[in-house]
C-alpha positions as CSV (number, residue, x, y, z in Angstrom):
1,X,-8.6,8.8,-35.0
2,X,-5.8,6.8,-33.9
3,X,-2.8,5.1,-35.0
4,X,-0.4,2.0,-34.7
5,X,2.5,3.1,-32.9
6,X,5.2,0.0,-32.1
7,X,6.9,0.5,-29.1
8,X,10.0,-1.9,-26.8
9,X,9.0,-2.2,-23.7
10,X,10.8,-4.3,-20.6
11,X,9.7,-7.7,-19.9
12,X,8.6,-6.5,-16.5
13,X,6.5,-3.6,-17.7
14,X,4.3,-6.0,-19.7
15,X,4.4,-8.7,-16.8
16,X,2.7,-5.5,-14.9
17,X,0.4,-4.7,-18.2
18,X,-0.6,-8.3,-18.3
19,X,-1.3,-8.2,-14.2
20,X,-3.7,-5.8,-14.8
21,X,-5.4,-7.2,-17.6
22,X,-5.7,-10.2,-15.9
23,X,-7.3,-8.4,-12.8
24,X,-9.8,-7.1,-15.0
25,X,-8.8,-3.7,-14.5
26,X,-8.5,-3.7,-18.2
27,X,-10.1,-5.7,-21.0
28,X,-6.6,-5.7,-23.3
29,X,-3.0,-4.1,-23.4
30,X,-4.1,-1.8,-25.4
31,X,-6.4,-0.6,-23.1
32,X,-3.8,-0.6,-20.2
33,X,-1.3,1.1,-22.1
34,X,-3.8,3.7,-23.8
35,X,-4.7,4.9,-19.7
36,X,-1.9,4.7,-18.3
37,X,-0.3,7.0,-21.4
38,X,-2.8,9.5,-21.0
39,X,-2.5,9.2,-17.4
40,X,1.4,10.0,-17.9
41,X,0.4,12.9,-20.3
42,X,-1.7,14.6,-17.9
43,X,0.9,14.5,-15.3
44,X,3.3,15.8,-17.9
45,X,1.2,19.0,-18.6
46,X,1.1,19.2,-15.0
47,X,4.9,19.6,-14.9
48,X,5.2,21.9,-17.9
49,X,2.4,24.2,-16.3
50,X,4.5,24.3,-12.7
51,X,7.8,25.0,-15.2
52,X,6.1,27.4,-16.9
53,X,5.2,29.5,-13.7
54,X,8.6,28.8,-12.3
55,X,10.5,30.5,-14.8
56,X,7.7,33.3,-15.3
57,X,8.6,34.0,-11.5
58,X,11.8,33.8,-12.4
59,X,13.0,31.0,-10.0
60,X,13.4,28.1,-12.5
61,X,13.3,24.7,-10.8
62,X,15.2,22.8,-13.9
63,X,18.2,24.0,-15.8
64,X,17.0,21.8,-18.4
65,X,14.0,21.0,-21.2
66,X,11.7,19.0,-19.1
67,X,11.6,16.0,-21.9
68,X,15.7,15.8,-20.6
69,X,14.3,15.9,-16.7
70,X,11.8,13.3,-17.5
71,X,14.2,10.9,-19.1
72,X,16.7,11.0,-16.6
73,X,14.6,10.5,-13.5
74,X,14.5,6.8,-14.2
75,X,18.4,6.7,-12.8
76,X,17.5,7.3,-9.7
């Protein structure tokens, strides 16, 4: 089952997505974004596992929730 989700993206991101489509890597923006989001979620899940392991051994890698860390990484 799928749902329609509205999202606001920067023009440069849309240009990059359109370029991937024009190169034939994806048949549509929808296909490209679905793939990219799925891969991003896999990456986030790996970070969650690393953070969970670090908490279990008592060595925190972050002093804030993963979502805060990921939202801040774009500033650097």
